[in-house]
C-alpha positions in Angstrom: 5.2 6.1 -7.0 2.0 4.1 -7.6 -0.4 2.5 -5.1 -2.4 -0.7 -5.5 -6.1 -0.2 -5.6 -6.7 -3.5 -3.8 -4.3 -3.5 -0.8 -3.0 0.1 -1.0 0.6 -0.9 -0.9 2.9 1.7 -2.5 5.3 0.6 -5.3 8.2 3.0 -5.7 9.7 1.5 -8.9 8.0 2.7 -12.0 9.1 -0.3 -13.9 7.1 -2.7 -11.7 3.7 -3.5 -13.2 2.5 -5.7 -10.4 1.8 -5.2 -6.7 4.3 -6.9 -4.4 1.6 -7.3 -1.7 -1.3 -8.9 -3.5 0.0 -9.5 -7.1 -2.6 -7.2 -8.6 -1.9 -5.3 -11.8 -4.3 -2.5 -10.8 -1.9 0.3 -9.8 -2.7 4.0 -9.6 -0.6 7.2 -9.5 -3.6 9.0 -8.0 -3.5 8.5 -4.2 -3.2 10.6 -1.1 -1.5 10.2 2.2 1.3 7.7 3.1 1.4 5.4 6.1 4.7 3.6 6.9 4.0 0.5 9.0 7.0 -0.9 10.8 5.3 -3.5 13.1 1.8 -4.2 11.8 1.0 -6.6 14.7 1.2 -3.8 17.3 0.0 -0.9 15.1 -3.5 0.3 15.7 -3.5 2.2 12.4 -2.6 -1.0 10.6 -5.4 -2.9 12.2 -7.9 -0.2 11.3 -6.7 -0.1 7.7 -6.6 -4.0 7.4 -2.9 -4.1 6.8 -1.2 -7.5 7.3 2.4 -6.8 6.4 5.0 -4.1 7.0 5.6 -1.5 4.3 4.4 1.8 2.8 0.7 2.2 2.2 -1.6 4.9 0.7 -4.4 6.2 2.9 -6.7 6.7 -0.1 -6.3 5.4 -3.7 -8.4 6.8 -6.5 
């Protein structure tokens, strides 16, 4: 798994070289914590993290 350094979205397919969320090519295997957002409009955590779509996100990306 790799996480995008820009939007923190997690990509599970190792063959993918581009983030599905923001189209960035800056992916990292060095991240900690996973947040799964099911309904970003109602989620307080998603609002605090700046998440605008459902999916898996890293808490911290290095």
